[in-house]
Every structure is written in C-alpha cells, then in structure tokens.
All heavy atoms as an XYZ file, in Angstrom:
750
protein
N      -0.351      0.693      8.085
C      -1.185      0.377      6.956
C      -2.632      0.488      7.376
O      -3.022      0.030      8.464
C      -0.856     -1.048      6.483
C      -1.650     -1.440      5.258
S      -1.148     -3.024      4.550
C       0.590     -2.825      4.335
N      -3.426      1.054      6.518
C      -4.837      1.180      6.798
C      -5.468     -0.212      6.790
O      -5.380     -0.925      5.796
C      -5.505      2.072      5.755
C      -6.956      2.317      6.008
O      -7.746      1.390      6.008
N      -7.305      3.571      6.232
N      -6.070     -0.599      7.889
C      -6.603     -1.946      8.026
C      -7.735     -2.218      7.029
O      -7.840     -3.315      6.490
C      -7.080     -2.194      9.486
C      -5.883     -2.171     10.428
C      -7.858     -3.503      9.598
C      -6.260     -2.214     11.888
N      -8.547     -1.203      6.762
C      -9.701     -1.400      5.867
C      -9.283     -1.459      4.406
O      -9.837     -2.263      3.647
C     -10.702     -0.276      6.081
C     -11.367     -0.313      7.419
C     -12.343      0.825      7.658
O     -12.718      1.514      6.676
O     -12.697      1.053      8.819
N      -8.333     -0.652      3.987
C      -7.996     -0.568      2.561
C      -6.682     -1.249      2.201
O      -6.447     -1.593      1.048
C      -7.884      0.895      2.114
O      -6.788      1.519      2.799
C      -9.181      1.659      2.378
N      -5.798     -1.426      3.179
C      -4.469     -1.985      2.893
C      -3.491     -0.940      2.379
O      -2.348     -1.260      2.023
N      -3.910      0.312      2.314
C      -3.058      1.378      1.792
C      -2.038      1.799      2.846
O      -2.391      2.041      3.994
C      -3.902      2.582      1.423
C      -3.155      3.718      0.716
C      -4.104      4.819      0.301
N      -3.476      5.804     -0.557
C      -2.873      6.918     -0.118
N      -2.840      7.176      1.161
N      -2.322      7.769     -0.965
N      -0.759      1.889      2.444
C       0.256      2.363      3.400
C      -0.091      3.768      3.917
O      -0.475      4.635      3.148
C       1.531      2.405      2.568
C       1.261      1.515      1.401
C      -0.196      1.598      1.144
N       0.046      3.977      5.230
C      -0.318      5.279      5.779
C       0.614      5.746      6.916
O       0.288      6.674      7.647
C      -1.781      5.271      6.260
C      -2.040      4.298      7.400
O      -1.103      3.567      7.801
O      -3.186      4.279      7.907
N       1.753      5.093      7.042
C       2.674      5.469      8.115
C       4.102      5.153      7.697
O       4.310      4.177      6.939
C       2.309      4.697      9.392
C       3.008      5.217     10.619
N       4.272      4.838     10.967
C       2.582      6.112     11.543
C       4.608      5.476     12.079
N       3.621      6.265     12.456
N       5.080      5.907      8.191
C       6.463      5.623      7.803
C       6.882      4.208      8.199
O       7.807      3.663      7.605
C       7.470      6.664      8.353
C       7.501      6.675      9.896
C       7.184      8.036      7.792
C       8.661      7.479     10.474
N       6.210      3.625      9.152
C       6.519      2.244      9.550
C       6.329      1.291      8.367
O       7.065      0.321      8.207
C       5.634      1.836     10.723
C       6.011      0.524     11.339
C       5.272      0.269     12.658
O       4.128      0.773     12.810
O       5.834     -0.426     13.495
N       5.348      1.603      7.495
C       5.131      0.767      6.306
C       6.342      0.815      5.386
O       6.714     -0.206      4.782
C       3.879      1.235      5.546
C       2.626      1.118      6.378
O       2.466      0.106      7.074
O       1.795      2.029      6.330
N       6.956      1.979      5.284
C       8.196      2.090      4.482
C       9.335      1.372      5.168
O      10.082      0.623      4.512
C       8.535      3.570      4.268
C       9.902      3.776      3.684
C      10.185      3.397      2.361
C      10.931      4.314      4.427
C      11.438      3.563      1.833
C      12.190      4.508      3.902
C      12.441      4.121      2.593
O      13.694      4.283      2.071
N       9.481      1.558      6.429
C      10.615      0.951      7.175
C      10.605     -0.577      7.072
O      11.654     -1.163      6.866
C      10.578      1.392      8.641
C      10.829      2.882      8.879
C      10.475      3.252     10.320
C      12.267      3.251      8.555
N       9.425     -1.193      7.196
C       9.389     -2.658      7.104
C       9.741     -3.151      5.697
O      10.104     -4.321      5.522
C       8.041     -3.270      7.583
C       7.788     -2.924      9.028
C       6.910     -2.818      6.707
N       9.620     -2.276      4.701
C       9.946     -2.676      3.342
C      11.462     -2.661      3.084
O      11.927     -3.202      2.083
C       9.231     -1.789      2.330
O       9.832     -0.486      2.251
N      12.212     -2.032      3.958
C      13.656     -1.875      3.746
C      14.439     -3.132      4.077
O      15.382     -3.514      3.360
C      14.203     -0.708      4.555
C      13.704      0.686      4.173
C      14.295      1.733      5.135
C      14.056      1.000      2.750
N      14.137     -3.769      5.197
C      14.903     -4.912      5.687
C      13.952     -5.897      6.382
O      12.874     -5.522      6.814
C      15.970     -4.485      6.712
C      16.867     -3.396      6.242
N      17.808     -3.586      5.266
C      16.950     -2.090      6.594
C      18.469     -2.436      5.068
N      17.942     -1.523      5.850
N      14.393     -7.131      6.508
C      13.619     -8.127      7.233
C      14.013     -8.115      8.713
O      15.052     -7.599      9.075
C      13.840     -9.539      6.656
O      15.224     -9.847      6.756
C      13.384     -9.634      5.220
N      13.146     -8.698      9.503
C      13.439     -8.793     10.931
C      13.110     -7.524     11.698
O      12.681     -6.521     11.133
N      13.341     -7.586     12.979
C      13.054     -6.466     13.874
C      14.268     -5.564     13.970
O      14.923     -5.530     15.009
C      12.610     -6.995     15.261
C      12.124     -5.945     16.203
C      10.885     -5.232     15.700
O       9.971     -5.854     15.161
N      10.804     -3.932     15.890
N      14.581     -4.846     12.918
C      15.786     -4.023     12.888
C      15.561     -2.610     13.425
O      16.519     -1.902     13.700
C      16.344     -3.965     11.469
C      15.462     -3.250     10.475
C      14.406     -3.776      9.800
C      15.567     -1.881     10.090
N      13.836     -2.824      8.988
C      14.543     -1.639      9.143
C      16.421     -0.845     10.409
C      14.356     -0.410      8.550
C      16.227      0.397      9.823
C      15.191      0.589      8.896
N      14.298     -2.220     13.605
C      14.010     -0.900     14.137
C      12.907     -1.011     15.194
O      12.249     -2.034     15.334
C      13.578      0.069     13.041
C      12.195     -0.204     12.507
C      11.093      0.426     13.060
C      11.977     -1.112     11.485
C       9.804      0.186     12.586
C      10.722     -1.369     11.011
C       9.623     -0.752     11.552
N      12.738      0.065     15.909
C      11.683      0.139     16.928
C      11.394      1.587     17.254
O      11.869      2.507     16.545
N      10.682      1.807     18.310
C      10.267      3.155     18.716
C      10.609      3.363     20.174
O      10.342      2.482     21.007
C       8.787      3.350     18.483
C       8.363      2.998     17.092
C       7.792      1.819     16.687
C       8.483      3.793     15.921
N       7.586      1.841     15.348
C       7.993      3.049     14.835
C       8.976      5.090     15.678
C       7.961      3.539     13.537
C       8.942      5.566     14.386
C       8.445      4.812     13.352
N      11.163      4.491     20.499
C      11.431      4.788     21.904
C      10.134      5.031     22.677
O      10.086      4.874     23.889
C      12.357      5.999     22.019
O      11.759      7.162     21.439
N       9.084      5.388     21.965
C       7.743      5.538     22.551
C       6.766      4.868     21.586
O       6.395      5.446     20.573
C       7.406      7.017     22.728
C       6.023      7.271     23.333
O       5.275      6.280     23.520
O       5.705      8.425     23.616
N       6.359      3.656     21.895
C       5.502      2.866     20.998
C       4.137      3.478     20.782
O       3.450      3.143     19.831
C       5.367      1.437     21.529
N       3.722      4.367     21.663
C       2.421      5.040     21.511
C       2.541      6.305     20.673
O       1.526      6.917     20.317
C       1.807      5.339     22.860
C       1.453      4.112     23.647
C       0.823      4.471     24.984
C       0.694      3.258     25.866
N      -0.523      2.538     25.687
N       3.755      6.707     20.360
C       3.984      7.922     19.580
C       5.043      7.606     18.493
O       6.203      7.973     18.617
C       4.447      9.054     20.502
C       4.505     10.384     19.772
O       3.890     10.567     18.734
N       5.249     11.314     20.357
N       4.595      6.916     17.474
C       5.487      6.450     16.420
C       5.743      7.550     15.397
O       5.144      7.592     14.324
C       4.896      5.200     15.734
C       4.808      4.015     16.667
C       4.237      2.826     15.927
C       4.179      1.611     16.843
N       3.653      0.424     16.124
N       6.643      8.449     15.775
C       7.067      9.522     14.879
C       8.560      9.361     14.657
O       9.271      8.661     15.385
C       6.746     10.923     15.479
C       5.258     11.140     15.609
C       7.451     11.111     16.817
N       9.056      9.987     13.594
C      10.459      9.824     13.219
C      11.394     10.106     14.394
O      12.390      9.407     14.582
C      10.813     10.720     12.030
C      12.235     10.506     11.581
C      12.549      9.430     10.744
C      13.269     11.363     11.985
C      13.857      9.218     10.354
C      14.561     11.129     11.596
C      14.856     10.058     10.775
O      16.150      9.824     10.387
N      11.100     11.126     15.191
C      11.975     11.482     16.310
C      12.128     10.336     17.304
O      13.141     10.253     18.013
C      11.438     12.718     17.011
N      11.171      9.442     17.328
C      11.194      8.302     18.259
C      11.715      7.009     17.623
O      11.696      5.964     18.258
C       9.821      8.061     18.872
C       9.390      9.207     19.766
O      10.228      9.925     20.328
N       8.091      9.398     19.891
N      12.161      7.080     16.389
C      12.665      5.907     15.674
C      14.046      5.532     16.214
O      14.944      6.363     16.314
C      12.757      6.194     14.171
C      13.384      5.135     13.294
C      12.548      3.851     13.306
C      13.510      5.649     11.843
N      14.194      4.238     16.570
C      15.498      3.744     17.024
C      15.871      2.523     16.192
O      14.993      1.797     15.712
C      15.517      3.404     18.514
C      14.404      2.400     18.866
C      15.376      4.663     19.374
C      14.441      1.891     20.313
N      17.159      2.326     16.005
C      17.656      1.204     15.227
C      18.243      0.167     16.164
O      19.106      0.464     16.967
C      18.724      1.671     14.208
C      18.193      2.820     13.339
C      19.210      0.509     13.352
C      16.936      2.500     12.557
N      17.728     -1.071     16.077
C      18.195     -2.165     16.934
C      19.385     -2.901     16.359
O      20.173     -3.467     17.091
C      17.065     -3.192     17.174
C      15.867     -2.656     17.882
N      15.924     -2.053     19.105
C      14.558     -2.634     17.519
C      14.712     -1.706     19.501
N      13.874     -2.031     18.540
N      19.466     -2.944     15.037
C      20.494     -3.710     14.330
C      21.617     -2.767     13.886
O      21.422     -1.937     13.000
C      19.861     -4.408     13.121
C      20.813     -5.332     12.391
O      22.022     -5.162     12.535
O      20.309     -6.192     11.640
N      22.779     -2.902     14.510
C      23.883     -1.981     14.204
C      24.401     -2.125     12.782
O      25.125     -1.260     12.299
C      25.023     -2.200     15.210
O      25.525     -3.513     15.103
N      24.023     -3.173     12.070
C      24.441     -3.313     10.672
C      23.557     -2.518      9.729
O      23.834     -2.394      8.542
C      24.453     -4.793     10.255
O      23.122     -5.290     10.140
N      22.491     -1.930     10.262
C      21.572     -1.121      9.459
C      21.719      0.341      9.868
O      21.926      0.662     11.025
C      20.117     -1.555      9.697
C      19.845     -3.029      9.608
C      19.928     -3.526      8.192
C      19.448     -4.953      8.089
N      20.468     -5.929      7.817
N      21.603      1.212      8.873
C      21.665      2.641      9.196
C      20.271      3.221      9.250
O      19.336      2.729      8.607
C      22.522      3.382      8.156
O      21.953      3.219      6.864
N      20.139      4.284     10.013
C      18.852      4.955     10.167
C      18.586      5.796      8.909
O      19.384      6.676      8.573
C      18.880      5.835     11.403
C      17.545      6.521     11.708
C      17.615      7.305     13.016
C      16.315      7.982     13.353
N      16.398      8.694     14.637
N      17.509      5.533      8.207
C      17.183      6.346      7.061
C      16.795      7.757      7.513
O      16.364      7.965      8.622
C      15.990      5.639      6.389
C      15.392      4.835      7.475
C      16.486      4.499      8.447
N      17.007      8.716      6.628
C      16.655     10.097      6.978
C      15.113     10.246      7.020
O      14.397      9.419      6.459
C      17.221     11.073      5.950
O      16.532     10.952      4.716
N      14.668     11.287      7.657
C      13.232     11.558      7.709
C      12.699     11.812      6.301
O      11.587     11.351      5.969
C      12.936     12.734      8.633
C      11.462     12.975      8.865
C      11.176     14.006      9.953
O      12.112     14.662     10.418
O      10.009     14.110     10.337
N      13.481     12.497      5.466
C      13.085     12.738      4.102
C      12.921     11.420      3.334
O      11.961     11.225      2.577
C      14.073     13.687      3.397
C      13.826     13.756      1.896
C      14.023     15.072      4.021
N      13.885     10.499      3.543
C      13.795      9.191      2.898
C      12.521      8.456      3.349
O      11.843      7.812      2.524
C      15.004      8.318      3.229
C      16.257      8.770      2.508
O      16.183      9.529      1.516
O      17.357      8.366      2.967
N      12.192      8.558      4.616
C      11.007      7.880      5.131
C       9.721      8.458      4.527
O       8.841      7.702      4.097
C      10.949      7.968      6.660
S      12.222      6.970      7.467
N       9.620      9.770      4.493
C       8.390     10.371      3.955
C       8.310     10.174      2.454
O       7.226      9.892      1.909
C       8.285     11.859      4.303
O       9.454     12.544      3.880
C       8.096     12.067      5.809
N       9.424     10.248      1.748
C       9.423     10.008      0.297
C       9.117      8.534      0.015
O       8.392      8.217     -0.955
C      10.764     10.403     -0.309
N       9.676      7.641      0.818
C       9.413      6.201      0.647
C       7.950      5.877      0.885
O       7.351      5.091      0.147
N       7.351      6.488      1.906
C       5.944      6.284      2.178
C       5.108      6.803      1.023
O       4.175      6.163      0.549
C       5.522      6.975      3.474
C       4.034      6.949      3.780
C       3.485      5.532      3.859
C       3.721      7.721      5.065
N       5.465      7.976      0.500
C       4.732      8.544     -0.642
C       4.802      7.640     -1.857
O       3.791      7.415     -2.542
C       5.247      9.918     -0.995
C       4.554     10.514     -2.232
C       4.395     11.972     -2.186
C       3.732     12.585     -3.400
N       2.866     11.779     -4.206
N       5.949      7.047     -2.117
C       6.084      6.127     -3.242
C       5.217      4.888     -3.031
O       4.548      4.413     -3.962
C       7.529      5.713     -3.469
C       7.655      4.720     -4.613
C       9.027      4.627     -5.154
C       9.196      3.638     -6.282
N       8.050      3.061     -6.906
N       5.211      4.341     -1.821
C       4.347      3.201     -1.531
C       2.874      3.564     -1.769
O       2.106      2.772     -2.345
C       4.530      2.724     -0.084
C       5.841      2.021      0.263
C       5.887      1.734      1.763
C       6.014      0.743     -0.535
N       2.489      4.746     -1.327
C       1.111      5.190     -1.520
C       0.793      5.384     -3.004
O      -0.265      4.982     -3.472
C       0.864      6.491     -0.738
C       0.856      6.301      0.750
C       0.792      7.613      1.530
O       1.266      8.631      1.055
N       0.207      7.556      2.712
N       1.712      6.020     -3.722
C       1.512      6.228     -5.154
C       1.396      4.896     -5.898
O       0.535      4.737     -6.779
C       2.628      7.070     -5.766
C       2.628      8.517     -5.285
O       1.622      8.948     -4.689
O       3.647      9.211     -5.506
N       2.255      3.938     -5.571
C       2.201      2.603     -6.184
C       0.883      1.909     -5.871
O       0.258      1.294     -6.750
C       3.384      1.740     -5.734
C       4.724      2.221     -6.267
O       4.742      3.102     -7.170
O       5.759      1.717     -5.768
N       0.443      2.007     -4.624
C      -0.829      1.396     -4.221
C      -1.995      2.052     -5.006
O      -2.837      1.341     -5.542
C      -1.044      1.585     -2.708
C      -2.330      0.986     -2.209
C      -2.363     -0.324     -1.777
C      -3.508      1.727     -2.190
C      -3.537     -0.885     -1.318
C      -4.707      1.165     -1.750
C      -4.714     -0.150     -1.313
N      -1.986      3.380     -5.062
C      -3.047      4.099     -5.772
C      -3.073      3.733     -7.257
O      -4.147      3.551     -7.841
C      -2.911      5.599     -5.585
C      -3.129      6.053     -4.142
O      -3.679      5.262     -3.326
O      -2.708      7.172     -3.801
N      -1.899      3.633     -7.866
C      -1.815      3.290     -9.284
C      -2.339      1.883     -9.536
O      -3.061      1.641    -10.511
C      -0.366      3.400     -9.785
N      -2.001      0.953     -8.639
C      -2.506     -0.428     -8.771
C      -4.012     -0.464     -8.604
O      -4.702     -1.212     -9.320
C      -1.823     -1.324     -7.755
N      -4.554      0.291     -7.668
C      -6.008      0.344     -7.462
C      -6.698      0.915     -8.693
O      -7.729      0.389     -9.126
C      -6.352      1.170     -6.226
C      -6.020      0.496     -4.923
C      -6.935     -0.677     -4.628
O      -8.161     -0.504     -4.615
O      -6.406     -1.783     -4.438
N      -6.138      1.988     -9.257
C      -6.710      2.593    -10.451
C      -6.670      1.624    -11.617
O      -7.667      1.480    -12.355
C      -5.961      3.902    -10.797
O      -6.125      4.839     -9.718
C      -6.506      4.536    -12.070
N      -5.533      0.963    -11.811
C      -5.412     -0.014    -12.889
C      -6.443     -1.134    -12.733
O      -7.081     -1.538    -13.723
C      -3.991     -0.580    -12.945
N      -6.639     -1.595    -11.507
C      -7.600     -2.656    -11.242
C      -9.023     -2.194    -11.577
O      -9.800     -2.917    -12.201
C      -7.508     -3.129     -9.797
C      -8.367     -4.318     -9.502
O      -8.419     -5.246    -10.310
N      -9.065     -4.302     -8.394
N      -9.358     -0.994    -11.159
C     -10.683     -0.416    -11.448
C     -10.897     -0.287    -12.956
O     -11.962     -0.641    -13.460
C     -10.849      0.952    -10.751
O     -10.721      0.771     -9.345
C     -12.170      1.587    -11.068
N      -9.864      0.201    -13.655
C      -9.973      0.381    -15.109
C     -10.109     -0.956    -15.829
O     -10.877     -1.088    -16.768
C      -8.767      1.155    -15.641
C      -8.742      2.589    -15.185
O      -9.763      3.133    -14.754
N      -7.587      3.220    -15.286
N      -9.363     -1.959    -15.388
C      -9.453     -3.279    -16.005
C     -10.839     -3.908    -15.781
O     -11.383     -4.546    -16.675
C      -8.353     -4.209    -15.448
C      -6.988     -3.890    -15.994
C      -5.947     -4.827    -15.444
C      -4.571     -4.436    -15.986
N      -3.541     -5.364    -15.542
N     -11.375     -3.710    -14.592
C     -12.706     -4.227    -14.295
C     -13.735     -3.566    -15.200
O     -14.595     -4.249    -15.791
C     -13.025     -4.008    -12.825
C     -14.266     -4.719    -12.365
C     -14.426     -4.587    -10.848
C     -15.595     -5.398    -10.348
N     -15.725     -5.328     -8.896
N     -13.664     -2.257    -15.351
C     -14.602     -1.525    -16.206
C     -14.439     -1.948    -17.669
O     -15.427     -2.142    -18.410
C     -14.406     -0.031    -16.058
N     -13.188     -2.120    -18.097
C     -12.925     -2.544    -19.466
C     -13.482     -3.936    -19.718
O     -14.078     -4.219    -20.768
C     -11.407     -2.508    -19.729
O     -11.100     -3.077    -20.975
N     -13.288     -4.844    -18.758
C     -13.808     -6.191    -18.895
C     -15.325     -6.219    -18.974
O     -15.897     -6.955    -19.789
N     -15.975     -5.402    -18.146
C     -17.433     -5.341    -18.196
C     -17.904     -4.830    -19.537
O     -18.866     -5.344    -20.129
C     -17.972     -4.429    -17.073
C     -17.959     -5.043    -15.709
C     -18.540     -4.084    -14.682
C     -18.547     -4.722    -13.299
N     -19.119     -3.836    -12.286
N     -17.226     -3.815    -20.071
C     -17.603     -3.258    -21.372
C     -17.416     -4.304    -22.469
O     -18.255     -4.412    -23.385
C     -16.819     -1.981    -21.668
C     -17.271     -1.311    -22.962
C     -18.739     -0.946    -22.944
O     -19.232     -0.303    -21.990
N     -19.473     -1.330    -23.962
N     -16.341     -5.043    -22.416
C     -16.105     -6.082    -23.424
C     -17.201     -7.139    -23.374
O     -17.637     -7.644    -24.435
C     -14.712     -6.693    -23.237
C     -13.595     -5.754    -23.643
C     -12.243     -6.357    -23.361
C     -11.154     -5.357    -23.711
N      -9.813     -5.843    -23.397
N     -17.646     -7.505    -22.178
C     -18.731     -8.468    -22.048
C     -20.025     -7.887    -22.620
O     -20.799     -8.604    -23.297
C     -18.918     -8.901    -20.598
C     -17.796     -9.761    -20.010
C     -17.998     -9.947    -18.515
C     -17.736    -11.098    -20.721
N     -20.271     -6.603    -22.377
C     -21.452     -5.955    -22.958
C     -21.375     -5.944    -24.473
O     -22.363     -6.176    -25.171
C     -21.613     -4.531    -22.431
C     -22.180     -4.454    -21.043
C     -22.457     -3.004    -20.645
C     -23.084     -2.986    -19.267
N     -23.637     -1.672    -18.942
N     -20.173     -5.656    -24.985
C     -19.973     -5.645    -26.447
C     -20.233     -7.018    -27.065
O     -20.600     -7.112    -28.232
C     -18.555     -5.187    -26.795
C     -18.304     -3.717    -26.450
O     -19.278     -2.979    -26.179
O     -17.128     -3.335    -26.428
N     -20.031     -8.073    -26.268
C     -20.298     -9.437    -26.733
C     -21.773     -9.796    -26.645
O     -22.194    -10.864    -27.066
C     -19.476    -10.449    -25.954
C     -17.974    -10.427    -26.211
C     -17.254    -11.343    -25.233
C     -17.681    -10.848    -27.664
N     -22.567     -8.900    -26.045
C     -24.008     -9.095    -25.991
C     -24.567     -9.514    -24.645
O     -25.774     -9.758    -24.512
N     -23.745     -9.583    -23.609
C     -24.238     -9.935    -22.276
C     -24.944     -8.727    -21.673
O     -24.538     -7.585    -21.878
C     -23.100    -10.384    -21.379
C     -22.659    -11.852    -21.510
C     -21.876    -12.037    -22.785
C     -21.850    -12.276    -20.328
N     -26.000     -8.995    -20.907
C     -26.654     -7.883    -20.206
C     -26.085     -7.733    -18.800
O     -25.269     -8.553    -18.347
C     -28.180     -8.065    -20.190
C     -28.654     -9.284    -19.414
O     -28.000     -9.667    -18.434
O     -29.693     -9.856    -19.788
N     -26.511     -6.694    -18.110
C     -25.942     -6.381    -16.783
C     -26.136     -7.530    -15.795
O     -25.242     -7.824    -14.983
C     -26.565     -5.093    -16.242
C     -26.067     -3.863    -16.975
O     -24.960     -3.915    -17.557
O     -26.774     -2.833    -16.936
N     -27.293     -8.186    -15.824
C     -27.519     -9.297    -14.895
C     -26.592    -10.486    -15.167
O     -26.109    -11.116    -14.237
C     -28.996     -9.751    -14.976
C     -29.968     -8.728    -14.395
O     -29.519     -7.951    -13.543
O     -31.141     -8.729    -14.813
N     -26.350    -10.758    -16.434
C     -25.420    -11.850    -16.792
C     -24.009    -11.512    -16.342
O     -23.266    -12.383    -15.819
C     -25.461    -12.115    -18.282
C     -26.766    -12.706    -18.766
C     -26.907    -12.712    -20.265
O     -26.486    -11.752    -20.936
O     -27.470    -13.710    -20.801
N     -23.615    -10.282    -16.562
C     -22.268     -9.842    -16.166
C     -22.130     -9.913    -14.638
O     -21.137    -10.384    -14.140
C     -21.976     -8.425    -16.682
C     -21.907     -8.425    -18.211
C     -20.684     -7.868    -16.073
C     -21.849     -7.041    -18.845
N     -23.167     -9.464    -13.943
C     -23.128     -9.510    -12.487
C     -23.019    -10.947    -11.999
O     -22.239    -11.233    -11.069
C     -24.389     -8.852    -11.914
C     -24.404     -8.723    -10.436
C     -25.624     -7.987     -9.931
C     -25.614     -7.832     -8.434
N     -26.747     -7.074     -7.940
N     -23.732    -11.858    -12.627
C     -23.670    -13.280    -12.255
C     -22.278    -13.845    -12.472
O     -21.761    -14.628    -11.676
C     -24.705    -14.082    -13.020
N     -21.603    -13.432    -13.553
C     -20.290    -13.920    -13.857
C     -19.218    -13.344    -12.936
O     -18.303    -14.026    -12.513
C     -19.888    -13.565    -15.309
C     -20.543    -14.383    -16.410
C     -20.194    -13.777    -17.759
C     -20.059    -15.827    -16.330
N     -19.338    -12.052    -12.635
C     -18.314    -11.336    -11.887
C     -18.564    -11.340    -10.375
O     -17.683    -10.965     -9.620
C     -18.149     -9.928    -12.400
C     -17.765     -9.886    -13.868
S     -17.523     -8.219    -14.452
C     -15.839     -7.957    -13.989
N     -19.762    -11.635     -9.979
C     -20.080    -11.601     -8.560
C     -20.193    -10.201     -8.016
O     -20.098     -9.968     -6.838
N     -20.376     -9.234     -8.918
C     -20.537     -7.853     -8.443
C     -21.423     -7.085     -9.399
O     -21.503     -7.358    -10.555
C     -19.195     -7.150     -8.348
C-alpha cells in the first residue's frame, strides 16, 4: 500500500484481503513477486497470478472510485453552501480547507 495515499499498489494488498493471519509469505522478502509467494497455512490454496493481479486492480479501482466520489461530494457541498449565500472565506472556515 502506498504510505502517502493509502492506495493499494502491490499484490500483497490483495493477499491480505483474502484471509486473516499470517497465511502467506515470501521466499525472498526483499523480492516480493508472485514467483516468491509461499503459503504457510495448508488449509489455504495459493491464488493464481491472474487472480492476484485482477484482485489488486479491483482494489485500486475501488479506491479510485471512492476518492473520486469524495472529491465530487466535497465540490458539491461547497457549491451548495455558495448557493445558500456563503462566500469562499466562510466556506473555508467551515470546512477547514
């Protein structure tokens, strides 16, 4: 996950969403690629590489959609306050931005 934005950016983000606990690991912790993915819990199956990349893409798409929705709601809220007669300084004081 990107530390600055919180956006998923690695298949590890998808893997941790599948099960709780330390069910997977890496044969080379400095090179976290699918080829180095190992499963510690024999009750869990190793997802395919396609599943991992598709799962990561879905997490990213969901994150991006939520960010867009939040931006749109913020803009809509500001416009509604303007429509009520508030000026930019008043809106900034209310919203903290």
